[in-house]
Biopython code that builds the backbone (N, CA, C, O; Angstrom):
import numpy as np
from Bio.PDB.StructureBuilder import StructureBuilder

atoms = [
    (1, "MET", "N", (-1.836, 65.472, -105.000)),
    (1, "MET", "CA", (-2.565, 64.542, -105.932)),
    (1, "MET", "C", (-1.436, 63.590, -106.307)),
    (1, "MET", "O", (-1.782, 62.418, -106.457)),
    (2, "LEU", "N", (-0.175, 63.875, -106.483)),
    (2, "LEU", "CA", (0.536, 62.722, -106.720)),
    (2, "LEU", "C", (0.784, 61.594, -105.473)),
    (2, "LEU", "O", (1.184, 60.438, -105.615)),
    (3, "ARG", "N", (0.528, 62.083, -104.575)),
    (3, "ARG", "CA", (0.351, 61.003, -103.380)),
    (3, "ARG", "C", (-1.193, 60.238, -103.034)),
    (3, "ARG", "O", (-1.353, 59.401, -102.146)),
    (4, "LEU", "N", (-2.029, 60.635, -103.760)),
    (4, "LEU", "CA", (-2.565, 59.808, -104.124)),
    (4, "LEU", "C", (-2.767, 58.699, -105.102)),
    (4, "LEU", "O", (-3.328, 57.604, -105.058)),
    (5, "GLU", "N", (-2.086, 59.399, -106.030)),
    (5, "GLU", "CA", (-1.687, 58.344, -107.180)),
    (5, "GLU", "C", (-0.592, 57.287, -106.825)),
    (5, "GLU", "O", (-0.157, 56.564, -107.721)),
    (6, "GLY", "N", (-0.052, 57.158, -105.316)),
    (6, "GLY", "CA", (0.825, 56.369, -105.200)),
    (6, "GLY", "C", (1.727, 56.595, -105.036)),
    (6, "GLY", "O", (2.145, 55.534, -104.573)),
    (7, "TYR", "N", (2.828, 57.495, -105.043)),
    (7, "TYR", "CA", (3.946, 58.270, -105.374)),
    (7, "TYR", "C", (4.543, 58.864, -103.655)),
    (7, "TYR", "O", (3.770, 59.157, -102.743)),
    (8, "GLU", "N", (5.895, 58.918, -103.577)),
    (8, "GLU", "CA", (6.065, 59.140, -102.345)),
    (8, "GLU", "C", (6.865, 60.694, -102.590)),
    (8, "GLU", "O", (7.987, 60.919, -103.043)),
    (9, "VAL", "N", (5.666, 61.759, -102.034)),
    (9, "VAL", "CA", (6.569, 63.116, -102.139)),
    (9, "VAL", "C", (6.917, 64.005, -100.867)),
    (9, "VAL", "O", (6.408, 63.994, -99.746)),
    (10, "TRP", "N", (7.865, 64.717, -101.351)),
    (10, "TRP", "CA", (8.370, 65.357, -100.587)),
    (10, "TRP", "C", (7.875, 66.533, -101.004)),
    (10, "TRP", "O", (7.856, 66.492, -102.234)),
    (11, "ALA", "N", (7.326, 67.906, -100.481)),
    (11, "ALA", "CA", (6.523, 69.002, -100.487)),
    (11, "ALA", "C", (7.898, 70.283, -99.565)),
    (11, "ALA", "O", (8.282, 70.230, -98.396)),
    (12, "ALA", "N", (8.248, 71.144, -100.514)),
    (12, "ALA", "CA", (8.888, 72.212, -99.510)),
    (12, "ALA", "C", (8.076, 73.470, -99.534)),
    (12, "ALA", "O", (7.761, 73.838, -100.666)),
    (13, "HIS", "N", (7.617, 74.301, -98.412)),
    (13, "HIS", "CA", (7.420, 75.763, -98.769)),
    (13, "HIS", "C", (8.140, 76.841, -99.067)),
    (13, "HIS", "O", (7.748, 78.005, -98.985)),
    (14, "SER", "N", (9.680, 76.299, -99.574)),
    (14, "SER", "CA", (10.431, 77.378, -100.074)),
    (14, "SER", "C", (11.420, 76.714, -100.726)),
    (14, "SER", "O", (11.467, 75.518, -100.438)),
    (15, "ALA", "N", (12.414, 77.185, -101.694)),
    (15, "ALA", "CA", (13.343, 76.697, -101.617)),
    (15, "ALA", "C", (14.555, 76.082, -101.214)),
    (15, "ALA", "O", (15.181, 75.160, -101.738)),
    (16, "ASP", "N", (14.847, 76.951, -99.884)),
    (16, "ASP", "CA", (15.695, 76.476, -98.791)),
    (16, "ASP", "C", (15.498, 75.030, -98.477)),
    (16, "ASP", "O", (16.365, 74.185, -98.698)),
    (17, "GLU", "N", (14.413, 74.790, -97.991)),
    (17, "GLU", "CA", (13.589, 73.689, -97.698)),
    (17, "GLU", "C", (13.855, 72.791, -98.527)),
    (17, "GLU", "O", (14.652, 71.877, -98.316)),
    (18, "GLY", "N", (12.996, 73.019, -99.901)),
    (18, "GLY", "CA", (13.414, 72.096, -101.205)),
    (18, "GLY", "C", (14.720, 72.026, -101.080)),
    (18, "GLY", "O", (14.804, 71.554, -99.946)),
    (19, "LEU", "N", (15.792, 72.165, -101.448)),
    (19, "LEU", "CA", (17.093, 71.820, -101.158)),
    (19, "LEU", "C", (17.964, 71.497, -100.016)),
    (19, "LEU", "O", (19.147, 71.158, -99.974)),
    (20, "SER", "N", (16.945, 71.718, -98.960)),
    (20, "SER", "CA", (17.489, 70.450, -97.925)),
    (20, "SER", "C", (16.708, 69.120, -98.330)),
    (20, "SER", "O", (17.229, 68.042, -98.615)),
    (21, "LEU", "N", (15.640, 69.359, -98.301)),
    (21, "LEU", "CA", (14.971, 68.404, -98.518)),
    (21, "LEU", "C", (15.498, 67.249, -100.081)),
    (21, "LEU", "O", (15.014, 66.122, -100.188)),
    (22, "ALA", "N", (16.247, 67.664, -100.852)),
    (22, "ALA", "CA", (16.776, 67.052, -101.933)),
    (22, "ALA", "C", (18.218, 66.521, -101.220)),
    (22, "ALA", "O", (18.710, 65.461, -101.607)),
    (23, "ARG", "N", (18.778, 67.210, -100.301)),
    (23, "ARG", "CA", (20.022, 66.370, -100.300)),
    (23, "ARG", "C", (19.834, 65.519, -99.076)),
    (23, "ARG", "O", (20.587, 64.600, -98.753)),
    (24, "THR", "N", (18.874, 65.865, -98.495)),
    (24, "THR", "CA", (18.440, 64.118, -97.362)),
    (24, "THR", "C", (17.785, 62.987, -98.339)),
    (24, "THR", "O", (18.212, 61.834, -98.401)),
    (25, "HIS", "N", (16.651, 63.504, -99.114)),
    (25, "HIS", "CA", (16.351, 62.107, -99.543)),
    (25, "HIS", "C", (16.901, 61.605, -101.185)),
    (25, "HIS", "O", (16.799, 60.487, -101.690)),
    (26, "ARG", "N", (17.432, 62.713, -101.705)),
    (26, "ARG", "CA", (18.266, 62.524, -102.792)),
    (26, "ARG", "C", (16.740, 61.545, -104.048)),
    (26, "ARG", "O", (16.582, 60.326, -104.122)),
    (27, "PRO", "N", (15.984, 62.543, -104.747)),
    (27, "PRO", "CA", (14.700, 62.422, -104.804)),
    (27, "PRO", "C", (14.911, 61.749, -106.139)),
    (27, "PRO", "O", (15.927, 61.999, -106.787)),
    (28, "HIS", "N", (13.819, 60.740, -106.663)),
    (28, "HIS", "CA", (14.251, 60.210, -107.984)),
    (28, "HIS", "C", (14.212, 61.606, -109.231)),
    (28, "HIS", "O", (15.088, 61.952, -110.023)),
    (29, "ALA", "N", (12.718, 62.218, -108.975)),
    (29, "ALA", "CA", (12.657, 63.554, -110.056)),
    (29, "ALA", "C", (12.361, 64.358, -109.059)),
    (29, "ALA", "O", (12.216, 64.204, -107.846)),
    (30, "VAL", "N", (12.277, 65.549, -110.042)),
    (30, "VAL", "CA", (11.790, 66.804, -109.222)),
    (30, "VAL", "C", (10.795, 67.789, -109.814)),
    (30, "VAL", "O", (10.888, 68.085, -111.006)),
    (31, "ILE", "N", (9.941, 68.260, -109.120)),
    (31, "ILE", "CA", (9.052, 69.473, -110.144)),
    (31, "ILE", "C", (9.173, 70.530, -109.227)),
    (31, "ILE", "O", (9.476, 70.638, -108.039)),
    (32, "LEU", "N", (8.919, 71.106, -109.933)),
    (32, "LEU", "CA", (9.382, 73.120, -109.482)),
    (32, "LEU", "C", (8.823, 73.891, -110.121)),
    (32, "LEU", "O", (8.588, 73.769, -111.323)),
    (33, "ASP", "N", (8.446, 75.030, -109.255)),
    (33, "ASP", "CA", (7.874, 76.196, -109.941)),
    (33, "ASP", "C", (8.822, 76.861, -110.264)),
    (33, "ASP", "O", (9.852, 76.603, -109.642)),
    (34, "LEU", "N", (8.909, 78.016, -111.378)),
    (34, "LEU", "CA", (9.418, 78.946, -111.850)),
    (34, "LEU", "C", (9.083, 80.007, -110.716)),
    (34, "LEU", "O", (10.180, 80.379, -110.299)),
    (35, "ARG", "N", (8.574, 80.341, -110.366)),
    (35, "ARG", "CA", (8.426, 81.627, -109.761)),
    (35, "ARG", "C", (8.826, 80.951, -108.559)),
    (35, "ARG", "O", (8.979, 79.740, -108.720)),
    (36, "MET", "N", (9.081, 81.466, -107.181)),
    (36, "MET", "CA", (9.034, 81.374, -105.706)),
    (36, "MET", "C", (9.604, 82.432, -105.404)),
    (36, "MET", "O", (10.432, 83.065, -106.058)),
    (37, "PRO", "N", (9.018, 82.720, -104.054)),
    (37, "PRO", "CA", (9.640, 84.350, -103.260)),
    (37, "PRO", "C", (10.932, 83.987, -102.991)),
    (37, "PRO", "O", (11.220, 82.863, -102.581)),
    (38, "LEU", "N", (11.971, 85.110, -103.252)),
    (38, "LEU", "CA", (13.088, 85.316, -102.944)),
    (38, "LEU", "C", (14.430, 84.487, -103.590)),
    (38, "LEU", "O", (15.616, 84.386, -103.275)),
    (39, "THR", "N", (13.463, 83.895, -104.795)),
    (39, "THR", "CA", (14.499, 83.092, -106.086)),
    (39, "THR", "C", (13.969, 82.359, -106.922)),
    (39, "THR", "O", (12.825, 82.138, -106.527)),
    (40, "SER", "N", (14.090, 82.041, -107.515)),
    (40, "SER", "CA", (13.481, 81.520, -109.146)),
    (40, "SER", "C", (13.551, 79.756, -109.098)),
    (40, "SER", "O", (14.150, 79.012, -108.322)),
    (41, "GLY", "N", (12.780, 79.501, -110.128)),
    (41, "GLY", "CA", (12.839, 78.203, -110.171)),
    (41, "GLY", "C", (14.401, 77.868, -110.929)),
    (41, "GLY", "O", (15.006, 76.804, -110.797)),
    (42, "LEU", "N", (14.799, 78.876, -111.621)),
    (42, "LEU", "CA", (16.070, 78.299, -112.288)),
    (42, "LEU", "C", (17.199, 78.414, -111.143)),
    (42, "LEU", "O", (17.955, 77.479, -110.880)),
    (43, "GLN", "N", (17.222, 79.317, -110.672)),
    (43, "GLN", "CA", (18.375, 79.231, -109.785)),
    (43, "GLN", "C", (18.238, 77.859, -108.173)),
    (43, "GLN", "O", (19.070, 77.683, -107.283)),
    (44, "VAL", "N", (17.035, 77.234, -108.354)),
    (44, "VAL", "CA", (16.775, 75.936, -107.172)),
    (44, "VAL", "C", (17.453, 74.871, -108.397)),
    (44, "VAL", "O", (18.028, 73.824, -108.098)),
    (45, "LEU", "N", (17.279, 75.313, -109.695)),
    (45, "LEU", "CA", (17.948, 74.038, -110.552)),
    (45, "LEU", "C", (19.115, 74.428, -110.443)),
    (45, "LEU", "O", (19.698, 73.544, -109.815)),
    (46, "ARG", "N", (19.797, 75.220, -110.680)),
    (46, "ARG", "CA", (20.990, 75.571, -110.887)),
    (46, "ARG", "C", (22.032, 74.610, -109.100)),
    (46, "ARG", "O", (23.191, 74.201, -109.024)),
    (47, "SER", "N", (20.889, 74.613, -108.016)),
    (47, "SER", "CA", (21.737, 74.710, -107.344)),
    (47, "SER", "C", (21.178, 72.828, -107.165)),
    (47, "SER", "O", (21.780, 72.156, -106.327)),
    (48, "ILE", "N", (20.427, 72.383, -107.721)),
    (48, "ILE", "CA", (20.075, 71.011, -107.594)),
    (48, "ILE", "C", (21.397, 70.347, -108.281)),
    (48, "ILE", "O", (21.934, 69.318, -107.870)),
    (49, "ARG", "N", (21.740, 70.962, -109.175)),
    (49, "ARG", "CA", (23.012, 70.386, -110.315)),
    (49, "ARG", "C", (23.858, 70.280, -109.668)),
    (49, "ARG", "O", (24.509, 69.243, -109.796)),
    (50, "ALA", "N", (24.338, 71.383, -108.539)),
    (50, "ALA", "CA", (25.759, 71.249, -107.813)),
    (50, "ALA", "C", (25.532, 70.263, -106.975)),
    (50, "ALA", "O", (26.478, 69.482, -107.077)),
    (51, "ILE", "N", (24.529, 69.771, -105.954)),
    (51, "ILE", "CA", (24.469, 68.843, -105.115)),
    (51, "ILE", "C", (24.871, 67.760, -105.693)),
    (51, "ILE", "O", (24.404, 67.657, -106.828)),
    (52, "ALA", "N", (25.661, 66.766, -105.325)),
    (52, "ALA", "CA", (26.514, 65.374, -105.358)),
    (52, "ALA", "C", (25.415, 64.637, -105.598)),
    (52, "ALA", "O", (24.522, 64.944, -104.808)),
    (53, "GLY", "N", (25.066, 63.695, -106.444)),
    (53, "GLY", "CA", (24.858, 62.900, -107.313)),
    (53, "GLY", "C", (23.216, 63.087, -107.704)),
    (53, "GLY", "O", (22.489, 62.133, -107.985)),
    (54, "LEU", "N", (22.753, 64.571, -107.664)),
    (54, "LEU", "CA", (21.467, 65.109, -108.256)),
    (54, "LEU", "C", (21.762, 65.493, -109.790)),
    (54, "LEU", "O", (20.818, 65.579, -110.575)),
    (55, "ALA", "N", (23.091, 65.723, -110.207)),
    (55, "ALA", "CA", (23.396, 66.343, -111.517)),
    (55, "ALA", "C", (22.700, 65.676, -112.457)),
    (55, "ALA", "O", (22.794, 66.242, -113.546)),
    (56, "GLN", "N", (22.091, 64.777, -112.477)),
    (56, "GLN", "CA", (21.142, 64.156, -113.805)),
    (56, "GLN", "C", (19.957, 63.868, -113.193)),
    (56, "GLN", "O", (19.017, 63.665, -113.962)),
    (57, "THR", "N", (19.756, 63.801, -112.105)),
    (57, "THR", "CA", (18.331, 63.304, -112.165)),
    (57, "THR", "C", (17.438, 64.768, -112.442)),
    (57, "THR", "O", (17.566, 65.983, -112.293)),
    (58, "PRO", "N", (16.191, 63.497, -113.082)),
    (58, "PRO", "CA", (15.427, 64.337, -114.058)),
    (58, "PRO", "C", (14.104, 65.371, -113.187)),
    (58, "PRO", "O", (13.327, 64.973, -112.319)),
    (59, "VAL", "N", (14.216, 66.813, -113.801)),
    (59, "VAL", "CA", (13.472, 68.003, -113.212)),
    (59, "VAL", "C", (12.351, 68.680, -114.181)),
    (59, "VAL", "O", (12.658, 68.787, -115.368)),
    (60, "ALA", "N", (11.260, 69.076, -113.821)),
    (60, "ALA", "CA", (10.860, 69.569, -114.509)),
    (60, "ALA", "C", (10.357, 70.952, -113.937)),
    (60, "ALA", "O", (9.918, 71.035, -112.790)),
    (61, "ILE", "N", (10.430, 71.882, -114.671)),
    (61, "ILE", "CA", (10.031, 73.148, -113.869)),
    (61, "ILE", "C", (8.672, 73.883, -114.864)),
    (61, "ILE", "O", (8.563, 74.097, -116.071)),
    (62, "VAL", "N", (7.769, 74.117, -113.691)),
    (62, "VAL", "CA", (6.531, 74.115, -114.495)),
    (62, "VAL", "C", (6.279, 76.114, -114.057)),
    (62, "VAL", "O", (6.798, 76.575, -113.040)),
    (63, "THR", "N", (5.593, 76.840, -114.842)),
    (63, "THR", "CA", (5.616, 78.193, -114.575)),
    (63, "THR", "C", (3.788, 78.389, -115.929)),
    (63, "THR", "O", (3.363, 77.848, -116.950)),
    (64, "GLY", "N", (3.451, 79.267, -115.165)),
    (64, "GLY", "CA", (2.107, 79.829, -115.800)),
    (64, "GLY", "C", (3.363, 81.190, -116.652)),
    (64, "GLY", "O", (2.645, 82.188, -116.715)),
    (65, "ASP", "N", (3.865, 81.330, -116.868)),
    (65, "ASP", "CA", (4.779, 82.129, -117.643)),
    (65, "ASP", "C", (5.071, 82.185, -118.879)),
    (65, "ASP", "O", (6.242, 82.207, -119.259)),
    (66, "TYR", "N", (4.073, 82.217, -119.669)),
    (66, "TYR", "CA", (3.863, 82.020, -121.355)),
    (66, "TYR", "C", (5.028, 82.774, -122.374)),
    (66, "TYR", "O", (5.332, 82.447, -123.521)),
    (67, "TYR", "N", (5.537, 83.833, -121.588)),
    (67, "TYR", "CA", (7.173, 84.488, -122.351)),
    (67, "TYR", "C", (8.155, 84.709, -120.902)),
    (67, "TYR", "O", (7.823, 85.266, -119.855)),
    (68, "LEU", "N", (9.459, 84.067, -121.257)),
    (68, "LEU", "CA", (10.394, 83.646, -120.497)),
    (68, "LEU", "C", (11.117, 84.847, -121.108)),
    (68, "LEU", "O", (10.872, 85.292, -122.229)),
    (69, "ALA", "N", (12.156, 85.394, -120.145)),
    (69, "ALA", "CA", (13.239, 86.092, -120.427)),
    (69, "ALA", "C", (14.401, 85.477, -121.103)),
    (69, "ALA", "O", (14.873, 84.473, -120.567)),
    (70, "GLU", "N", (15.149, 86.087, -122.619)),
    (70, "GLU", "CA", (15.525, 85.935, -122.894)),
    (70, "GLU", "C", (16.835, 84.914, -122.669)),
    (70, "GLU", "O", (17.712, 85.316, -121.905)),
    (71, "GLY", "N", (16.990, 83.657, -123.285)),
    (71, "GLY", "CA", (17.948, 82.360, -122.840)),
    (71, "GLY", "C", (17.409, 81.845, -121.712)),
    (71, "GLY", "O", (17.879, 80.812, -121.237)),
    (72, "GLN", "N", (16.302, 82.520, -121.102)),
    (72, "GLN", "CA", (15.926, 81.393, -119.653)),
    (72, "GLN", "C", (15.424, 80.299, -119.841)),
    (72, "GLN", "O", (15.661, 79.439, -118.993)),
    (73, "SER", "N", (14.444, 79.897, -121.165)),
    (73, "SER", "CA", (14.304, 78.676, -121.535)),
    (73, "SER", "C", (15.394, 77.632, -121.926)),
    (73, "SER", "O", (15.569, 76.499, -121.479)),
    (74, "GLU", "N", (16.013, 78.254, -122.792)),
    (74, "GLU", "CA", (17.233, 77.762, -123.368)),
    (74, "GLU", "C", (18.445, 77.245, -122.017)),
    (74, "GLU", "O", (19.090, 76.207, -122.162)),
    (75, "GLU", "N", (18.574, 77.937, -121.027)),
    (75, "GLU", "CA", (19.675, 77.783, -119.864)),
    (75, "GLU", "C", (18.375, 76.012, -119.226)),
    (75, "GLU", "O", (18.782, 74.865, -119.413)),
    (76, "ILE", "N", (17.169, 76.260, -118.649)),
    (76, "ILE", "CA", (16.872, 76.025, -118.372)),
    (76, "ILE", "C", (16.451, 74.082, -119.332)),
    (76, "ILE", "O", (15.950, 73.042, -118.904)),
    (77, "ARG", "N", (16.905, 74.429, -120.450)),
    (77, "ARG", "CA", (17.081, 72.780, -121.054)),
    (77, "ARG", "C", (18.626, 72.848, -120.835)),
    (77, "ARG", "O", (19.144, 72.011, -120.097)),
    (78, "ALA", "N", (19.049, 73.382, -121.173)),
    (78, "ALA", "CA", (20.849, 73.086, -121.068)),
    (78, "ALA", "C", (21.141, 72.467, -119.883)),
    (78, "ALA", "O", (22.171, 71.817, -119.704)),
    (79, "LEU", "N", (19.956, 72.704, -118.752)),
    (79, "LEU", "CA", (20.573, 72.168, -117.634)),
    (79, "LEU", "C", (19.862, 70.955, -117.292)),
    (79, "LEU", "O", (19.826, 70.575, -116.122)),
    (80, "GLY", "N", (19.284, 70.306, -118.242)),
    (80, "GLY", "CA", (18.601, 68.942, -118.706)),
    (80, "GLY", "C", (16.774, 69.059, -117.779)),
    (80, "GLY", "O", (16.309, 68.026, -117.298)),
    (81, "ALA", "N", (16.199, 70.035, -117.703)),
    (81, "ALA", "CA", (15.250, 70.205, -117.279)),
    (81, "ALA", "C", (13.836, 70.425, -118.485)),
    (81, "ALA", "O", (13.995, 71.249, -119.385)),
    (82, "GLU", "N", (12.867, 69.849, -118.422)),
    (82, "GLU", "CA", (11.575, 69.683, -119.066)),
    (82, "GLU", "C", (11.239, 71.523, -118.418)),
    (82, "GLU", "O", (11.299, 72.221, -117.406)),
    (83, "LEU", "N", (10.911, 71.548, -119.732)),
    (83, "LEU", "CA", (9.775, 72.921, -118.924)),
    (83, "LEU", "C", (8.052, 72.870, -119.399)),
    (83, "LEU", "O", (7.840, 72.627, -120.588)),
    (84, "ARG", "N", (7.029, 73.061, -118.619)),
    (84, "ARG", "CA", (5.305, 72.838, -118.713)),
    (84, "ARG", "C", (5.617, 74.305, -118.390)),
    (84, "ARG", "O", (6.494, 75.093, -118.038)),
    (85, "TYR", "N", (3.735, 74.094, -118.896)),
    (85, "TYR", "CA", (3.239, 75.585, -118.360)),
    (85, "TYR", "C", (2.174, 74.814, -117.632)),
    (85, "TYR", "O", (1.901, 73.614, -117.613)),
    (86, "LYS", "N", (1.528, 76.122, -116.892)),
    (86, "LYS", "CA", (0.285, 76.408, -116.250)),
    (86, "LYS", "C", (-1.173, 76.415, -117.122)),
    (86, "LYS", "O", (-0.932, 76.839, -118.252)),
    (87, "PRO", "N", (-1.996, 76.223, -117.027)),
    (87, "PRO", "CA", (-2.321, 75.365, -115.771)),
    (87, "PRO", "C", (-2.015, 73.617, -116.039)),
    (87, "PRO", "O", (-2.284, 73.010, -117.075)),
    (88, "MET", "N", (-1.586, 73.226, -115.193)),
    (88, "MET", "CA", (-1.640, 71.232, -115.186)),
    (88, "MET", "C", (-2.448, 70.751, -114.824)),
    (88, "MET", "O", (-2.425, 70.773, -113.593)),
    (89, "TRP", "N", (-3.450, 70.147, -115.293)),
    (89, "TRP", "CA", (-4.593, 69.393, -114.439)),
    (89, "TRP", "C", (-4.027, 67.773, -113.858)),
    (89, "TRP", "O", (-2.987, 67.288, -114.303)),
    (90, "LEU", "N", (-4.559, 67.328, -113.208)),
    (90, "LEU", "CA", (-4.331, 66.203, -112.710)),
    (90, "LEU", "C", (-3.499, 65.110, -113.209)),
    (90, "LEU", "O", (-2.379, 64.901, -112.742)),
    (91, "ASP", "N", (-4.128, 64.246, -114.357)),
    (91, "ASP", "CA", (-3.773, 63.738, -115.564)),
    (91, "ASP", "C", (-2.425, 64.084, -116.057)),
    (91, "ASP", "O", (-1.533, 63.299, -116.378)),
    (92, "GLU", "N", (-2.410, 65.169, -116.069)),
    (92, "GLU", "CA", (-0.922, 66.243, -116.898)),
    (92, "GLU", "C", (0.275, 66.290, -116.158)),
    (92, "GLU", "O", (1.442, 66.359, -116.542)),
    (93, "LEU", "N", (-0.219, 66.239, -115.024)),
    (93, "LEU", "CA", (0.852, 66.234, -113.426)),
    (93, "LEU", "C", (0.895, 64.825, -113.345)),
    (93, "LEU", "O", (2.087, 64.535, -113.244)),
    (94, "VAL", "N", (0.113, 63.659, -113.338)),
    (94, "VAL", "CA", (0.787, 62.270, -113.282)),
    (94, "VAL", "C", (1.388, 62.252, -114.334)),
    (94, "VAL", "O", (2.585, 62.140, -114.071)),
    (95, "THR", "N", (1.143, 62.324, -115.897)),
    (95, "THR", "CA", (2.203, 61.759, -116.779)),
    (95, "THR", "C", (3.477, 62.315, -116.788)),
    (95, "THR", "O", (4.478, 61.706, -117.165)),
    (96, "LEU", "N", (3.455, 63.800, -116.260)),
    (96, "LEU", "CA", (4.834, 64.235, -116.369)),
    (96, "LEU", "C", (5.807, 63.778, -115.338)),
    (96, "LEU", "O", (7.027, 63.677, -115.468)),
    (97, "ALA", "N", (4.910, 63.459, -114.057)),
    (97, "ALA", "CA", (5.609, 62.148, -113.114)),
    (97, "ALA", "C", (6.333, 61.254, -113.497)),
    (97, "ALA", "O", (7.554, 61.108, -113.450)),
    (98, "ARG", "N", (5.011, 60.259, -114.133)),
    (98, "ARG", "CA", (6.197, 58.864, -114.750)),
    (98, "ARG", "C", (6.635, 59.508, -115.884)),
    (98, "ARG", "O", (6.987, 58.552, -116.575)),
    (99, "GLU", "N", (6.856, 60.552, -116.563)),
    (99, "GLU", "CA", (7.983, 60.809, -117.713)),
    (99, "GLU", "C", (9.360, 60.744, -116.878)),
    (99, "GLU", "O", (10.227, 59.872, -116.816)),
    (100, "LEU", "N", (9.233, 61.932, -116.292)),
    (100, "LEU", "CA", (10.152, 62.087, -115.224)),
    (100, "LEU", "C", (11.136, 60.986, -114.702)),
    (100, "LEU", "O", (12.357, 61.139, -114.653)),
    (101, "LEU", "N", (10.361, 59.688, -114.259)),
    (101, "LEU", "CA", (10.443, 58.580, -113.568)),
    (101, "LEU", "C", (11.117, 57.676, -114.360)),
    (101, "LEU", "O", (11.763, 56.733, -113.904)),
    (102, "THR", "N", (10.958, 57.995, -115.823)),
    (102, "THR", "CA", (11.244, 56.811, -116.345)),
    (102, "THR", "C", (12.404, 57.065, -117.523)),
    (102, "THR", "O", (12.716, 56.286, -118.423)),
    (103, "VAL", "N", (12.939, 58.368, -117.249)),
    (103, "VAL", "CA", (14.362, 58.914, -117.839)),
    (103, "VAL", "C", (15.406, 58.382, -116.914)),
    (103, "VAL", "O", (15.331, 58.638, -115.712)),
    (104, "PRO", "N", (16.295, 57.717, -117.361)),
    (104, "PRO", "CA", (17.452, 56.999, -117.046)),
    (104, "PRO", "C", (18.464, 57.936, -116.356)),
    (104, "PRO", "O", (19.027, 58.730, -117.109)),
    (105, "VAL", "N", (18.726, 57.967, -115.297)),
    (105, "VAL", "CA", (20.164, 59.076, -114.649)),
    (105, "VAL", "C", (21.155, 57.928, -114.687)),
    (105, "VAL", "O", (21.198, 56.732, -114.399)),
    (106, "ARG", "N", (21.981, 58.946, -115.217)),
    (106, "ARG", "CA", (23.599, 58.606, -115.377)),
    (106, "ARG", "C", (24.059, 59.457, -114.529)),
    (106, "ARG", "O", (23.811, 60.659, -114.624)),
    (107, "GLU", "N", (24.991, 58.803, -113.330)),
    (107, "GLU", "CA", (26.177, 59.453, -112.523)),
    (107, "GLU", "C", (26.966, 58.642, -112.701)),
    (107, "GLU", "O", (28.093, 58.761, -112.220)),
]
sb = StructureBuilder()
sb.init_structure("model")
sb.init_model(0)
sb.init_chain("A")
sb.init_seg("    ")
for serial, (resi, resn, name, xyz) in enumerate(atoms, 1):
    if name == "N":
        sb.init_residue(resn, " ", resi, " ")
    sb.init_atom(name, np.array(xyz, "f"), 0.0, 1.0, " ", f" {name:<3s}", serial, name[0])
structure = sb.get_structure()
């Protein structure tokens, strides 16, 4: 959907693939799901923050879980990520991308 709006997008089918893409392409923003096979979006966020040059990259974690484990949403925010909830319609996704891309990155 974001490609149709003119954004350059790299999509991953696994956390490892996503982290590899992040290391290679140094994205200006990241949108990821909280629930993933074999890991979680929170663990991926921790890994993104550990990659040189990506510690301040704007990140949004999207989830359909309206109840998160104690401290989970706090850690997401402490790591500097936005937390958004599904369902996310096209206009909401485009707005989220625009918001993430307007966040000044300081490294």
